[in-house]
N, C-alpha and C positions, 0 to 999 in steps of 0.2 A: 336654710336651715343648713344645708353642707358647709357652707360658709363660717359659719357661727361655730360649726362644729371643727371644722378647721381649725378657725382662729382658738380656740379654748385647746385642741389639742396641743398646738404652737407653743402657748403659754404655758401648758401643765409640763411639756416636756423642756422647755428654759428654763424653768425654777425647777425642773428636778436635777437639770443638768448643772445648775448653778450650785445647787444645795450640797450634791456629789463631789464638785470642784471645793469648795468651801471646805467638807466634811475630809475629802483626802487631803489637802493642804494642810489642815490643823493637824491631822494624823501623824503626817510624815515629821512636822515640826516638833509634836512633843516627842515621837521615838527616835528623832536624830540625837546622837550625846554630842555633848557641846565638851572636845577636851582642849586643854588647853597645855601645851608641848614645851611651848617656853615663848620668849616676850622679845619683842626689837625695842634696845634703848639707846640714850645719847651718849657714847663714852666720852667725847670731847669736843670743845667747841675752838676754830679755827677763823681768825679773821678772813674774808674771801677776798685774799690778795694770790699773786701769783706764789709768793713764798709759804700762806696758811695750805693752801693746795698741795705742796709738798711736804710741809710737816703732818698733814691729814693724812696723806699717801703711806708715809716712812711709820705710822702708828699704826696702821692697819694690821700689821703683822702681828701686832700684840692684841689684837681684841678678834675674838671668834666672830668669823664671816663679816668682818669687817670691814665696811667702803664710806666714802665720801661721798656726802652729796650735801648740795646749795639748801639751805635754811628756806623753807618755802615761805615763810610769814614775811620775812625781811628782804632776804637776799644778803644782809652784811655779813653772814656766817656763814662756815662750813661747818657739816656737822660730820662728824665721825658716829656712825652708827654700828652696832654692834647685837648681837644676837646670844640669851641667856635659855642656855635649854633647862 
């Protein structure tokens, strides 16, 4: 009898906690404002050579928050990334 009661209490507590967790998580997600302040874009593409890296590095001064990054899909190019506010 005590074991059954304890088991029922444990199951009830587990269900209550999981329901509370789901409800709190959903409420937090619903109330969080999604704001887009800006976005990153590829401003230019250069070949993945020493000269390409130099050209990209020189071009960063003309792009807001510009930085050079190796293209993650092929590795054949160096992308100059910039930020639009």
